[in-house]
C-alpha positions in Angstrom: -40.6 12.9 27.8 -38.6 12.7 31.0 -41.9 11.6 32.5 -41.9 8.7 30.1 -38.3 7.8 30.8 -39.0 7.6 34.7 -41.9 5.2 33.8 -39.8 3.3 31.3 -37.1 2.9 33.9 -39.6 1.7 36.9 -41.2 -0.8 34.1 -37.6 -2.2 33.8 -37.4 -2.9 37.7 -40.7 -4.7 37.8 -41.6 -5.8 34.0 -44.8 -6.4 33.0 -45.9 -10.5 32.3 -45.3 -9.6 28.6 -41.9 -8.6 29.2 -41.4 -6.2 25.7 -38.6 -6.2 24.3 -38.3 -2.4 25.0 -37.6 -2.9 28.2 -34.3 -4.6 27.4 -32.9 -1.7 25.7 -29.5 -0.7 27.2 -29.4 2.9 25.9 -31.6 5.5 25.5 -31.2 9.1 23.9 -34.0 11.5 24.8 -34.3 13.9 22.1 -36.3 17.2 21.4 -36.6 17.6 17.8 -37.7 21.2 16.5 -36.6 23.8 14.2 -33.8 26.1 15.1 -36.3 29.3 15.0 -38.3 27.4 18.0 -34.9 27.4 20.1 -33.7 30.8 18.8 -35.1 32.9 21.6 -33.8 30.8 24.1 -30.5 29.8 25.8 -30.7 26.6 26.2 -27.2 25.2 26.9 -27.4 25.5 30.6 -30.4 23.5 30.8 -29.3 21.1 28.4 -26.2 19.9 29.9 -27.9 19.7 33.6 -30.7 17.3 32.2 -27.9 15.5 30.1 -26.3 15.5 33.2 -28.9 14.1 35.3 -29.9 11.4 32.8 -26.4 10.0 32.7 -26.3 9.6 36.3 -29.8 8.5 36.6 -29.1 5.6 33.9 -25.9 4.8 35.6 -27.3 4.2 38.6 -30.1 1.8 36.8 -27.2 -0.1 34.8 -28.3 1.6 31.2 -27.1 4.6 29.0 -29.3 7.5 29.1 -28.7 10.7 27.2 -30.2 13.9 26.5 -30.3 16.6 23.8 -31.8 19.2 22.2 -31.6 18.6 18.0 -32.3 21.0 15.4 -34.4 20.0 12.5 -32.9 20.4 8.9 -34.2 23.7 7.3 -36.1 22.1 4.6 -38.8 20.4 6.9 -38.9 24.0 8.9 -41.1 25.6 6.5 -44.4 25.2 4.4 -45.1 23.2 2.4 -43.5 20.2 3.8 -41.6 18.0 1.1 -42.9 14.6 0.2 -41.9 11.3 0.5 -38.3 10.5 0.5 -37.2 13.9 0.6 -39.2 14.4 3.6 -37.8 11.2 5.4 -34.5 12.0 4.2 -34.5 15.6 5.8 -36.0 14.1 9.1 -33.4 12.2 9.5 -30.7 15.5 9.0 -30.2 16.9 12.4 -28.2 19.0 14.3 -27.0 20.1 17.6 -27.9 23.3 19.1 -24.3 24.3 19.2 -23.7 23.6 15.0 -25.4 24.2 11.5 -23.9 21.1 10.7 -26.5 18.3 9.4 -25.8 14.8 10.9 -27.7 11.8 9.9 -29.6 10.5 13.0 
């Protein structure tokens, strides 16, 4: 993900002839989405803060807003079978932070 963000920043500096609209974004939020069980064995708060601070500084140097975070997917979609249709889409929009069990809509 950080590699893709780096490529995006390079493309902004030297845009292709087609100049895609994506390169005009003024804010990019880098997110790792996974179920809580994936994160459970790890203490990721220090890493999350360090990466966030680094990408914020990089973004500021490039005149844009960058952020980074690990987000927890809804437990409804962490198991098998996955819900279908509208339920799945609704639950994909419900994310929490590593430090909270609260769902917030993306």
